[in-house]
All heavy atoms as an XYZ file, in Angstrom:
851
protein
N      -8.059      1.811    -29.820
C      -7.769      0.971    -28.709
C      -8.313      1.808    -27.517
O      -8.080      2.974    -27.364
C      -6.250      0.758    -28.586
C      -5.825     -0.278    -27.637
S      -4.114     -0.569    -27.599
C      -3.731     -1.065    -29.299
N      -8.998      0.937    -26.566
C      -9.652      1.581    -25.455
C      -8.685      1.803    -24.325
O      -7.717      0.994    -24.155
C     -10.781      0.707    -25.037
N      -8.871      2.910    -23.647
C      -7.915      3.171    -22.376
C      -8.333      2.124    -21.335
O      -9.462      1.889    -21.010
C      -8.284      4.547    -21.903
C      -7.401      5.000    -20.715
S      -5.681      5.053    -20.986
C      -5.588      6.435    -22.138
N      -7.305      1.689    -20.663
C      -7.507      0.908    -19.377
C      -6.985      1.637    -18.170
O      -6.289      2.555    -18.360
C      -6.810     -0.486    -19.579
C      -7.185     -1.344    -20.730
C      -8.172     -2.330    -20.367
C      -8.419     -3.267    -21.605
N      -9.560     -4.139    -21.391
N      -7.271      1.053    -17.140
C      -6.770      1.623    -15.827
C      -6.139      0.591    -15.018
O      -6.743     -0.523    -14.968
C      -7.944      2.293    -15.029
C      -8.523      3.469    -15.855
C      -9.545      3.394    -16.671
C      -8.132      4.736    -15.770
N      -9.799      4.715    -17.250
C      -8.883      5.545    -16.633
C      -7.046      5.542    -15.064
C      -8.756      6.958    -16.918
C      -6.898      6.871    -15.310
C      -7.765      7.600    -16.150
N      -4.992      0.861    -14.429
C      -4.307     -0.139    -13.539
C      -4.178      0.430    -12.177
O      -3.952      1.632    -11.965
C      -2.888     -0.323    -14.131
C      -2.897     -0.937    -15.389
C      -2.129     -1.160    -13.122
C      -1.482     -1.193    -16.166
N      -4.445     -0.477    -11.239
C      -4.301     -0.070     -9.804
C      -2.889     -0.313     -9.486
O      -2.248     -1.351     -9.615
C      -5.282     -0.856     -8.879
C      -5.222     -0.642     -7.428
C      -5.687      0.785     -7.151
C      -5.979     -1.624     -6.613
N      -2.308      0.736     -8.823
C      -0.921      0.688     -8.338
C      -0.932      0.907     -6.866
O      -1.656      1.939     -6.406
C       0.039      1.757     -9.138
C       1.417      1.817     -8.472
C      -0.040      1.424    -10.594
N      -0.221      0.176     -6.099
C      -0.222      0.321     -4.639
C       1.178      1.180     -4.347
O       2.171      0.836     -4.921
C      -0.130     -0.948     -3.907
C       0.031     -0.731     -2.495
C      -1.307     -1.775     -4.193
N       1.002      2.214     -3.611
C       2.072      3.004     -3.173
C       2.501      2.552     -1.730
O       1.815      2.894     -0.746
C       1.711      4.468     -3.149
C       1.543      5.064     -4.650
C       0.996      6.510     -4.463
C       2.487      4.902     -5.521
N       3.621      1.840     -1.640
C       4.151      1.163     -0.369
C       4.581      2.390      0.475
O       5.482      3.138     -0.111
C       5.158      0.142     -0.610
C       4.604     -0.875     -1.529
C       5.688     -0.405      0.697
C       3.497     -1.717     -1.043
N       4.131      2.553      1.617
C       4.599      3.706      2.508
C       4.116      4.974      1.812
O       4.627      6.016      2.289
N       3.166      4.962      1.001
C       2.646      6.141      0.289
C       3.720      6.763     -0.775
O       3.429      7.819     -1.337
N       4.818      5.997     -1.007
C       5.827      6.491     -1.940
C       6.242      5.552     -2.993
O       6.187      5.858     -4.293
C       7.043      6.880     -1.038
C       8.126      7.409     -1.988
C       6.813      7.832     -0.121
N       6.564      4.317     -2.714
C       7.188      3.406     -3.590
C       6.018      2.662     -4.366
O       5.295      1.959     -3.796
C       8.042      2.466     -2.940
O       9.057      3.124     -2.117
C       8.890      1.468     -3.872
N       6.016      2.825     -5.707
C       4.941      2.216     -6.466
C       5.249      0.609     -6.715
O       6.347      0.238     -6.874
C       4.989      2.822     -7.882
C       6.338      3.369     -7.969
C       6.903      3.626     -6.550
N       4.088     -0.129     -6.522
C       4.117     -1.548     -6.659
C       3.001     -1.886     -7.525
O       1.842     -1.599     -7.118
C       3.892     -2.323     -5.383
C       3.800     -3.702     -5.413
S       5.302     -4.544     -5.893
C       6.174     -4.518     -4.346
N       3.316     -2.306     -8.726
C       2.235     -2.574     -9.833
C       1.444     -3.838     -9.429
O       2.044     -4.843     -8.951
C       2.925     -2.736    -11.118
C       1.812     -3.057    -12.257
C       2.435     -3.143    -13.592
O       3.583     -2.669    -13.798
N       1.762     -3.879    -14.446
N       0.224     -3.827     -9.489
C      -0.693     -4.882     -9.404
C      -1.057     -5.383    -10.731
O      -0.844     -4.781    -11.716
C      -2.012     -4.628     -8.553
O      -2.832     -3.796     -9.294
C      -1.670     -3.941     -7.212
N      -1.711     -6.551    -10.836
C      -2.132     -7.117    -12.117
C      -3.552     -6.782    -12.348
O      -4.158     -7.422    -13.171
C      -2.029     -8.672    -12.176
C      -0.499     -9.058    -12.178
O       0.302     -8.233    -12.785
O      -0.117    -10.104    -11.679
N      -4.233     -5.805    -11.603
C      -5.415     -5.352    -11.702
C      -5.672     -4.330    -12.812
O      -5.091     -3.214    -12.610
C      -5.988     -4.902    -10.353
C      -5.885     -5.815     -9.221
C      -6.387     -5.329     -7.940
C      -6.729     -7.144     -9.461
N      -6.386     -4.715    -13.859
C      -6.686     -3.768    -14.906
C      -8.203     -3.594    -14.991
O      -9.009     -4.593    -14.797
C      -6.230     -4.260    -16.193
C      -4.760     -4.238    -16.448
C      -4.268     -4.567    -17.886
O      -5.123     -4.539    -18.768
N      -3.085     -4.862    -18.042
N      -8.619     -2.380    -15.245
C      -9.966     -2.054    -15.335
C     -10.282     -1.365    -16.556
O      -9.516     -0.556    -17.065
C     -10.415     -1.152    -14.057
C     -10.113     -1.820    -12.777
C      -8.894     -1.577    -12.160
C     -11.039     -2.596    -12.119
C      -8.567     -2.223    -10.900
C     -10.744     -3.206    -10.958
C      -9.593     -2.953    -10.327
N     -11.453     -1.544    -17.029
C     -12.000     -0.848    -18.325
C     -12.525      0.604    -17.940
O     -12.395      1.425    -18.836
C     -13.067     -1.697    -18.985
C     -12.584     -2.987    -19.580
O     -11.494     -3.052    -20.041
O     -13.238     -3.969    -19.577
N     -13.073      0.686    -16.831
C     -13.521      2.009    -16.469
C     -12.903      2.620    -15.234
O     -12.471      1.833    -14.237
C     -15.050      1.858    -16.057
C     -15.943      1.457    -17.220
C     -17.371      1.454    -16.945
C     -17.779      0.591    -15.781
N     -19.191      0.507    -15.648
N     -12.679      3.849    -15.208
C     -11.948      4.547    -14.102
C     -12.884      4.290    -12.785
O     -12.284      4.107    -11.704
C     -11.845      5.973    -14.340
C     -11.270      6.910    -13.269
C      -9.849      6.288    -12.820
C     -11.216      8.385    -13.596
N     -14.128      4.354    -12.957
C     -14.964      4.251    -11.699
C     -14.669      2.831    -10.954
O     -14.687      2.795     -9.767
C     -16.475      4.402    -12.080
O     -16.737      3.336    -12.950
N     -14.538      1.786    -11.773
C     -14.153      0.461    -11.256
C     -12.819      0.389    -10.568
O     -12.674     -0.056     -9.447
C     -14.214     -0.635    -12.340
C     -15.592     -0.852    -12.934
O     -16.589     -0.448    -12.194
O     -15.691     -1.421    -14.075
N     -11.860      1.172    -11.106
C     -10.536      1.287    -10.466
C     -10.648      2.010     -9.291
O     -10.040      1.570     -8.244
C      -9.567      1.889    -11.500
S      -7.841      1.888    -10.946
N     -11.396      3.089     -9.114
C     -11.539      3.938     -8.047
C     -12.205      3.194     -6.896
O     -11.870      3.241     -5.761
C     -12.312      5.296     -8.348
C     -11.531      6.184     -9.184
C     -12.375      7.352     -9.613
C     -10.226      6.666     -8.571
N     -13.148      2.299     -7.266
C     -13.792      1.477     -6.257
C     -12.819      0.429     -5.659
O     -12.901      0.219     -4.486
C     -14.978      0.685     -6.936
O     -15.982      1.533     -7.309
N     -12.009     -0.087     -6.522
C     -10.975     -1.082     -6.022
C      -9.925     -0.331     -5.022
O      -9.506     -0.845     -4.028
C     -10.226     -1.735     -7.131
N      -9.580      0.983     -5.442
C      -8.791      1.695     -4.602
C      -9.417      1.989     -3.203
O      -8.770      1.869     -2.250
C      -8.492      3.111     -5.367
C      -7.633      4.112     -4.618
C      -7.452      5.409     -5.351
O      -7.507      5.313     -6.592
O      -7.340      6.420     -4.651
N     -10.636      2.276     -3.188
C     -11.345      2.598     -1.959
C     -11.403      1.225     -1.083
O     -11.288      1.325      0.074
C     -12.847      3.046     -2.204
C     -13.578      3.303     -0.916
C     -14.920      3.865     -1.242
O     -15.356      4.003     -2.317
O     -15.634      4.131     -0.190
N     -11.622      0.074     -1.760
C     -11.788     -1.101     -1.062
C     -10.280     -1.487     -0.482
O     -10.209     -1.936      0.678
C     -12.008     -2.216     -1.937
C     -12.231     -3.697     -1.338
C     -12.711     -4.636     -2.366
O     -12.829     -4.403     -3.426
N     -12.932     -5.807     -1.756
N      -9.204     -1.109     -1.197
C      -7.882     -1.359     -0.645
C      -7.670     -0.479      0.592
O      -7.173     -0.935      1.658
C      -6.846     -0.941     -1.716
C      -5.407     -0.931     -1.233
C      -4.921     -2.416     -1.124
C      -4.589     -0.277     -2.303
N      -8.067      0.769      0.502
C      -7.923      1.743      1.584
C      -8.737      1.216      2.824
O      -8.233      1.268      4.029
C      -8.489      3.232      1.215
C      -8.126      4.126      2.103
C      -8.586      5.640      1.543
N      -9.600      5.678      0.758
C      -9.705      5.910     -0.563
N      -8.621      5.930     -1.208
N     -10.797      5.958     -1.235
N      -9.906      0.814      2.601
C     -10.811      0.313      3.694
C     -10.167     -1.010      4.369
O     -10.142     -1.158      5.567
C     -12.195     -0.067      3.264
C     -13.029      1.191      3.016
O     -12.661      2.308      3.308
N     -14.008      1.067      2.110
N      -9.545     -1.827      3.471
C      -8.761     -2.949      3.945
C      -7.765     -2.746      4.978
O      -7.604     -3.360      6.089
C      -8.476     -3.979      3.008
O      -9.523     -4.206      2.051
C      -7.676     -5.133      3.411
N      -6.941     -1.757      4.559
C      -5.821     -1.337      5.461
C      -6.349     -0.711      6.753
O      -5.808     -0.862      7.826
C      -4.892     -0.360      4.647
C      -3.811     -1.144      3.810
C      -3.942     -0.991      2.457
C      -2.869     -1.895      4.302
C      -3.001     -1.673      1.692
C      -2.040     -2.511      3.596
C      -2.023     -2.492      2.280
O      -1.193     -3.125      1.441
N      -7.385      0.128      6.533
C      -7.999      0.782      7.805
C      -8.516     -0.307      8.745
O      -8.306     -0.244      9.930
C      -9.094      1.775      7.398
N      -9.135     -1.296      8.241
C      -9.706     -2.459      9.105
C      -8.555     -3.165      9.727
O      -8.760     -3.412     10.834
C     -10.520     -3.342      8.222
C     -11.899     -2.629      7.728
O     -12.225     -1.598      8.284
O     -12.622     -3.276      6.880
N      -7.496     -3.436      8.954
C      -6.345     -4.147      9.581
C      -5.754     -3.302     10.663
O      -5.439     -3.892     11.744
C      -5.370     -4.417      8.545
N      -5.554     -1.968     10.560
C      -4.983     -1.210     11.545
C      -5.913     -1.187     12.707
O      -5.504     -1.246     13.875
C      -4.741      0.315     11.068
C      -4.167      1.109     12.053
C      -2.878      1.058     12.506
C      -4.975      2.049     12.818
C      -2.358      1.778     13.474
C      -4.485      2.829     13.775
C      -3.147      2.663     14.161
O      -2.661      3.480     15.079
N      -7.241     -1.003     12.587
C      -8.174     -1.033     13.693
C      -8.085     -2.283     14.470
O      -8.102     -2.198     15.701
C      -9.511     -0.682     13.108
C     -10.557     -0.550     14.296
C     -11.915     -0.097     13.652
O     -12.002      0.579     12.709
O     -12.920     -0.673     14.190
N      -8.055     -3.400     13.742
C      -7.993     -4.645     14.508
C      -6.674     -4.818     15.263
O      -6.687     -5.185     16.440
C      -8.178     -5.810     13.439
N      -5.624     -4.380     14.655
C      -4.327     -4.430     15.336
C      -4.392     -3.535     16.553
O      -3.885     -3.928     17.703
C      -3.195     -3.919     14.450
C      -1.827     -3.928     15.184
C      -1.030     -4.954     15.395
C      -1.335     -2.832     15.883
N       0.075     -4.474     16.186
C      -0.121     -3.152     16.434
C      -1.786     -1.523     16.099
C       0.639     -2.313     17.330
C      -1.088     -0.545     16.827
C       0.181     -1.003     17.419
N      -4.900     -2.312     16.445
C      -4.905     -1.376     17.455
C      -5.772     -1.834     18.700
O      -5.261     -1.644     19.874
C      -5.576     -0.040     16.913
C      -5.344      1.080     17.993
O      -4.199      1.207     18.588
O      -6.127      1.926     18.068
N      -6.822     -2.513     18.403
C      -7.593     -3.130     19.543
C      -6.851     -4.142     20.387
O      -6.855     -4.291     21.498
C      -8.996     -3.663     19.031
C      -9.880     -2.666     18.683
C     -11.250     -3.277     18.099
C     -12.217     -2.220     17.652
N     -13.411     -2.864     17.056
N      -6.157     -5.030     19.610
C      -5.352     -6.035     20.176
C      -4.234     -5.577     20.936
O      -3.941     -5.910     22.072
C      -4.939     -7.040     19.147
C      -4.044     -8.222     19.481
C      -4.990     -9.179     20.354
C      -3.487     -8.967     18.376
N      -3.504     -4.586     20.394
C      -2.310     -3.971     20.940
C      -2.692     -3.098     22.315
O      -2.002     -3.163     23.300
C      -1.655     -2.984     20.030
N      -3.907     -2.538     22.233
C      -4.306     -1.723     23.415
C      -4.469     -2.574     24.632
O      -4.310     -2.168     25.771
C      -5.614     -0.909     23.041
N      -4.911     -3.880     24.398
C      -5.206     -4.781     25.501
C      -3.856     -5.511     25.870
O      -3.863     -5.959     27.045
C      -6.331     -5.695     25.191
O      -5.982     -6.441     24.051
C      -7.678     -5.031     24.987
N      -3.073     -5.683     24.988
C      -1.835     -6.523     25.239
C      -0.569     -5.839     25.640
O       0.322     -6.393     26.141
C      -1.589     -7.492     24.084
C      -2.655     -8.538     23.917
O      -3.408     -8.831     24.814
N      -2.878     -8.835     22.653
N      -0.458     -4.517     25.254
C       0.828     -3.740     25.562
C       0.510     -3.052     26.807
O      -0.391     -2.098     26.840
C       1.169     -2.908     24.389
C       1.418     -3.708     23.129
C       2.371     -2.020     24.778
C       1.739     -2.908     21.862
N       1.359     -3.309     27.929
C       1.119     -2.811     29.294
C       1.524     -1.329     29.268
O       0.870     -0.509     29.932
C       1.651     -3.654     30.206
C       1.085     -5.081     30.303
C       1.786     -6.003     31.234
O       2.625     -5.560     32.029
O       1.469     -7.300     31.138
N       2.803     -1.062     28.751
C       3.282      0.291     29.077
C       2.890      1.150     27.936
O       3.021      0.918     26.774
C       4.812      0.139     29.111
C       5.295     -0.562     30.295
C       6.842     -0.816     30.464
N       7.646      0.267     29.744
C       8.903      0.149     29.488
N       9.504     -0.941     29.851
N       9.591      1.036     28.953
N       2.385      2.310     28.219
C       1.949      3.290     27.296
C       2.964      3.726     26.263
O       2.707      3.855     25.065
C       1.439      4.599     28.079
C       0.920      5.663     27.131
C      -0.429      6.208     27.705
N      -1.012      7.167     26.864
C      -1.937      7.027     25.831
N      -2.299      5.777     25.549
N      -2.315      7.902     25.198
N       4.189      3.883     26.788
C       5.309      4.268     25.809
C       5.503      3.237     24.812
O       5.773      3.548     23.665
C       6.596      4.550     26.681
C       7.765      5.028     25.853
C       8.875      5.318     26.620
N      10.124      4.752     26.049
C      11.134      4.086     26.680
N      10.985      3.904     27.955
N      11.936      3.680     25.991
N       5.519      1.955     25.243
C       5.683      0.814     24.188
C       4.506      0.784     23.206
O       4.708      0.553     21.997
C       5.875     -0.471     24.963
C       7.057     -0.577     25.747
O       8.072      0.167     25.568
O       7.136     -1.469     26.709
N       3.379      1.011     23.710
C       2.085      1.033     22.891
C       2.307      2.155     21.854
O       2.007      1.932     20.700
C       0.884      1.250     23.764
C      -0.334      1.479     22.891
C      -0.998      0.555     22.129
C      -0.996      2.704     22.869
C      -2.128      0.744     21.362
C      -2.078      3.024     22.109
C      -2.698      1.963     21.436
O      -3.800      2.249     20.644
N       2.770      3.492     22.292
C       2.829      4.525     21.317
C       3.867      4.210     20.224
O       3.666      4.525     19.144
C       3.194      5.654     22.113
C       3.167      6.999     21.390
C       3.316      8.197     22.109
N       4.636      8.372     22.768
C       4.693      8.362     24.140
N       3.666      8.434     24.937
N       5.996      8.418     24.624
N       5.034      3.590     20.676
C       5.970      3.212     19.608
C       5.569      2.200     18.711
O       5.696      2.317     17.423
C       7.348      2.768     20.320
C       8.158      3.793     20.964
C       9.366      3.207     21.537
C      10.321      4.195     22.148
N      11.496      3.589     22.667
N       4.800      1.160     19.134
C       4.291      0.139     18.321
C       3.175      0.654     17.372
O       3.087      0.306     16.239
C       3.739     -0.993     19.214
N       2.420      1.628     17.898
C       1.444      2.213     17.062
C       2.029      3.016     15.971
O       1.517      2.926     14.776
C       0.480      3.089     17.932
C      -0.719      3.521     17.316
C      -1.677      4.252     18.225
N      -2.773      4.497     17.451
C      -3.838      5.150     18.008
N      -3.841      5.519     19.274
N      -4.952      5.502     17.236
N       3.120      3.772     16.221
C       3.770      4.495     15.107
C       4.299      3.651     14.075
O       4.210      3.871     12.944
C       4.812      5.379     15.728
C       4.227      6.729     16.648
C       5.335      7.367     17.396
O       6.505      6.982     17.160
O       4.977      8.263     18.063
N       4.899      2.600     14.619
C       5.498      1.609     13.660
C       4.367      0.964     12.723
O       4.574      0.868     11.576
C       6.265      0.531     14.425
C       6.678     -0.629     13.525
C       7.797     -0.463     12.641
C       6.029     -1.862     13.430
C       8.173     -1.456     11.796
C       6.446     -2.926     12.601
C       7.525     -2.656     11.810
N       3.274      0.545     13.280
C       2.260     -0.073     12.593
C       1.619      0.917     11.596
O       1.188      0.565     10.476
C       1.172     -0.540     13.499
C       0.196     -1.537     12.947
C       0.777     -2.834     12.596
O       1.979     -3.100     12.860
N       0.049     -3.617     11.902
N       1.497      2.235     11.991
C       1.041      3.247     11.112
C       1.857      3.391      9.801
O       1.350      3.386      8.684
C       0.918      4.569     11.805
C      -0.215      4.668     12.790
C      -0.200      6.028     13.559
O       0.751      6.842     13.402
O      -1.142      6.257     14.383
N       3.160      3.395     10.051
C       4.129      3.467      8.896
C       3.993      2.151      8.026
O       3.929      2.180      6.821
C       5.575      3.588      9.339
C       5.796      5.017      9.895
C       7.262      5.228      9.991
N       7.898      4.251     10.907
C       8.009      4.367     12.296
N       7.544      5.479     12.820
N       8.615      3.392     12.889
N       3.790      0.991      8.698
C       3.780     -0.294      8.048
C       2.488     -0.375      7.172
O       2.513     -0.961      6.088
C       3.777     -1.466      9.075
C       3.930     -2.847      8.540
C       4.096     -3.808      9.546
N       3.631     -5.070      8.969
C       2.691     -5.780      9.485
N       1.947     -5.369     10.562
N       2.401     -6.918      8.938
N       1.425      0.142      7.608
C       0.177      0.079      6.917
C      -0.136      1.419      6.242
O      -1.304      1.585      5.749
C      -1.031     -0.202      7.888
C      -0.834     -1.632      8.425
C      -2.091     -1.748      9.530
C      -0.870     -2.714      7.361
N       0.867      2.213      5.972
C       0.586      3.394      5.164
C       0.734      3.240      3.659
O       1.318      4.005      2.912
C       1.716      4.472      5.696
N       0.051      2.185      3.186
C      -0.009      1.885      1.817
C      -1.307      2.547      1.212
O      -2.325      2.339      1.754
C       0.109      0.445      1.573
C       1.354     -0.133      2.252
O       2.365      0.470      2.216
N       1.190     -1.384      2.566
N      -1.153      3.167      0.039
C      -2.289      3.689     -0.585
C      -2.420      3.138     -2.001
O      -1.369      2.654     -2.618
C      -2.297      5.142     -0.632
O      -1.109      5.602     -1.327
C      -2.367      5.805      0.674
N      -3.447      3.230     -2.653
C      -3.660      2.802     -4.021
C      -3.896      4.121     -4.829
O      -4.386      5.059     -4.448
N      -3.575      3.962     -6.124
C      -3.796      4.927     -7.130
C      -4.091      4.348     -8.493
O      -3.549      3.330     -8.815
C      -2.631      6.044     -7.122
O      -3.122      7.177     -8.056
C      -1.500      5.419     -7.805
N      -4.958      4.958     -9.288
C      -5.236      4.381    -10.566
C      -4.396      5.203    -11.591
O      -4.532      6.402    -11.629
C      -6.747      4.607    -10.904
S      -7.805      3.568     -9.719
N      -3.788      4.532    -12.484
C      -3.021      5.182    -13.514
C      -3.661      4.618    -14.925
O      -4.032      3.575    -15.043
C      -1.509      4.853    -13.445
C      -1.225      3.411    -13.616
C      -0.963      5.462    -12.161
C       0.228      3.120    -13.784
N      -3.559      5.523    -15.891
C      -4.041      5.112    -17.159
C      -3.007      4.179    -17.896
O      -1.877      4.288    -17.618
C      -4.179      6.372    -17.975
C      -3.319      7.380    -17.279
C      -3.289      6.943    -15.858
N      -3.541      3.273    -18.698
C      -2.795      2.341    -19.466
C      -3.359      2.236    -20.842
O      -4.662      2.340    -21.015
C      -2.858      1.009    -18.799
C      -1.943     -0.033    -19.301
N      -0.639      0.082    -19.844
C      -2.258     -1.354    -19.722
C      -0.245     -0.986    -20.250
N      -1.120     -1.915    -20.195
N      -2.543      2.150    -21.984
C      -2.976      2.120    -23.225
C      -3.861      0.994    -23.582
O      -4.500      0.925    -24.648
C      -1.710      2.092    -24.221
N      -4.004     -0.086    -22.702
C      -4.842     -1.225    -22.996
C      -4.178     -2.270    -23.781
O      -4.848     -3.173    -24.191
N      -2.804     -2.239    -23.886
C      -2.107     -3.346    -24.442
C      -1.755     -4.405    -23.524
O      -1.931     -4.080    -22.299
C      -0.841     -2.804    -25.163
O       0.101     -2.365    -24.094
C      -1.070     -1.724    -26.174
N      -1.312     -5.515    -23.952
C      -0.824     -6.536    -23.169
C       0.568     -6.267    -22.480
O       1.084     -7.070    -21.786
C      -0.917     -7.928    -23.727
C      -2.372     -8.329    -23.980
O      -3.224     -8.004    -23.286
O      -2.575     -9.062    -24.920
N       1.222     -5.256    -22.969
C       2.626     -4.978    -22.550
C       2.632     -4.463    -21.026
O       1.647     -3.741    -20.641
C       3.255     -3.877    -23.388
C       3.376     -4.222    -24.936
C       4.328     -5.360    -25.145
O       5.182     -5.473    -24.394
N       3.890     -6.294    -25.940
N       3.480     -5.018    -20.268
C       3.483     -4.532    -18.787
C       3.832     -3.074    -18.813
O       4.581     -2.542    -19.620
C       4.516     -5.549    -18.135
C       5.397     -5.937    -19.394
C       4.535     -6.014    -20.522
N       3.442     -2.484    -17.820
C       3.817     -1.029    -17.475
C       5.122     -1.070    -16.832
O       5.414     -1.700    -15.758
C       2.720     -0.393    -16.506
C       3.184      1.022    -16.115
C       1.361     -0.529    -17.149
N       6.108     -0.329    -17.341
C       7.377     -0.234    -16.771
C       7.494      0.870    -15.811
O       7.139      2.033    -16.013
C       8.503      0.046    -17.912
N       7.801      0.518    -14.608
C       7.947      1.464    -13.483
C       9.469      1.487    -13.094
O      10.028      0.529    -12.661
C       7.292      1.059    -12.266
C       5.679      1.043    -12.514
S       4.864      0.803    -10.916
C       3.210      0.993    -11.494
N      10.047      2.642    -13.389
C      11.515      2.874    -13.069
C      11.680      3.691    -11.789
O      11.103      4.621    -11.561
C      12.206      3.614    -14.183
O      11.628      4.826    -14.427
C      12.149      2.723    -15.450
N      12.379      3.044    -10.834
C      12.567      3.655     -9.578
C      13.518      4.965     -9.725
O      14.277      4.995    -10.632
C      13.281      2.644     -8.621
C      13.950      1.607     -9.701
C      13.080      1.767    -10.866
N      13.227      6.032     -8.884
C      14.011      7.081     -8.839
C      15.404      6.755     -8.308
O      15.616      5.807     -7.557
C      13.455      8.203     -8.071
C      12.153      8.595     -8.694
C      11.403      9.612     -7.890
C      10.109     10.047     -8.423
N       9.280     10.718     -7.560
N      16.415      7.618     -8.660
C      17.724      7.359     -8.162
C      17.715      7.319     -6.535
O      17.074      8.088     -5.928
C      18.691      8.320     -8.570
O      18.359      9.571     -8.177
N      18.358      6.270     -6.041
C      18.438      6.128     -4.590
C      17.330      5.262     -3.977
O      17.351      4.879     -2.831
N      16.304      4.982     -4.795
C      15.202      4.108     -4.406
C      15.533      2.590     -4.601
O      16.114      2.368     -5.680
C      13.876      4.462     -4.998
C      13.292      5.755     -4.437
C      11.840      6.084     -5.051
O      11.420      5.235     -5.875
O      11.374      7.077     -4.728
N      15.069      1.775     -3.945
C      15.138      0.343     -4.151
C      14.035     -0.080     -5.119
O      12.989      0.571     -5.080
C      15.012     -0.492     -2.936
C      16.173     -0.360     -1.945
C      15.917     -1.281     -0.821
O      14.896     -1.801     -0.547
N      16.918     -1.559     -0.020
N      14.291     -1.011     -6.004
C      13.218     -1.475     -6.925
C      12.053     -2.166     -6.050
O      12.365     -2.631     -4.993
C      13.875     -2.528     -7.725
C      15.349     -2.461     -7.499
C      15.493     -1.711     -6.228
N      10.839     -1.926     -6.507
C       9.679     -2.554     -5.810
C       9.936     -4.019     -5.749
O      10.315     -4.663     -6.760
C       8.446     -2.167     -6.516
N       9.473     -4.657     -4.642
C       9.650     -5.996     -4.366
C      10.893     -6.385     -3.509
O      10.961     -7.497     -3.179
N      11.725     -5.451     -3.399
C      12.844     -5.750     -2.392
C      12.754     -5.114     -1.136
O      12.321     -3.813     -1.161
C      14.227     -5.318     -3.106
O      14.154     -3.953     -3.323
C      14.544     -5.991     -4.280
N      12.638     -5.699     -0.075
C      12.358     -5.086      1.162
C      13.580     -4.566      1.853
O      14.648     -5.113      1.702
C      11.810     -6.171      2.162
N      13.474     -3.423      2.544
C      14.538     -2.777      3.323
C      14.603     -3.683      4.683
O      13.497     -4.107      5.090
C      14.242     -1.422      3.625
O      14.212     -0.664      2.444
N      15.748     -3.904      5.062
C      15.918     -4.485      6.431
C      15.222     -3.748      7.447
O      15.411     -2.515      7.631
C      17.370     -4.680      6.635
C      18.086     -3.920      5.566
C      17.055     -3.486      4.542
N      14.424     -4.410      8.219
C      13.747     -3.822      9.378
C      14.298     -4.111     10.683
O      14.755     -5.184     10.797
C      12.209     -4.209      9.402
C      11.438     -3.778      8.159
C      11.216     -2.308      8.033
O      11.097     -1.657      8.966
N      11.281     -1.839      6.772
N      14.442     -3.175     11.570
C      14.995     -3.461     12.874
C      14.106     -4.451     13.634
O      12.854     -4.294     13.440
C      15.083     -2.103     13.620
C      14.160     -1.254     12.860
C      14.085     -1.710     11.483
N      14.658     -5.239     14.381
C      13.872     -6.221     15.238
C      13.032     -5.375     16.239
O      13.609     -4.474     16.836
C      14.810     -7.272     15.841
N      11.766     -5.832     16.416
C      10.990     -5.238     17.527
C      11.642     -5.450     18.929
O      12.143     -6.505     19.138
C       9.666     -5.709     17.390
C       9.770     -6.880     16.418
C      11.030     -6.882     15.826
N      11.500     -4.479     19.760
C      11.970     -4.711     21.098
C      10.991     -5.003     22.069
O       9.833     -4.805     22.050
C      12.640     -3.403     21.453
C      13.850     -3.044     20.794
C      14.414     -1.798     21.289
N      15.450     -1.391     20.282
C      16.214     -0.237     20.445
N      16.225      0.311     21.546
N      17.132      0.001     19.517
């Protein structure tokens, strides 16, 4: 049985969120990981340009920027998979919420 690779997104750089993306070659998975990273970087850059022109007070801009950095701090990683049709079980560590459930976010001011 051939080894497969699965792209997993780490929400906030910590909490794993499995995607349905499977790859036969590690190089293909790493390319998808790089594309994911570039997409988040592009989204942050677009937000930053918009925020820089629309947020008047520097202090508010700095707070909004820090929040946006955390919000887009998602990374991808490739993990090996046996190549079966069985889903990969990801068990959260104690104290963590299962992936897919969002923590309540404070309302922006």
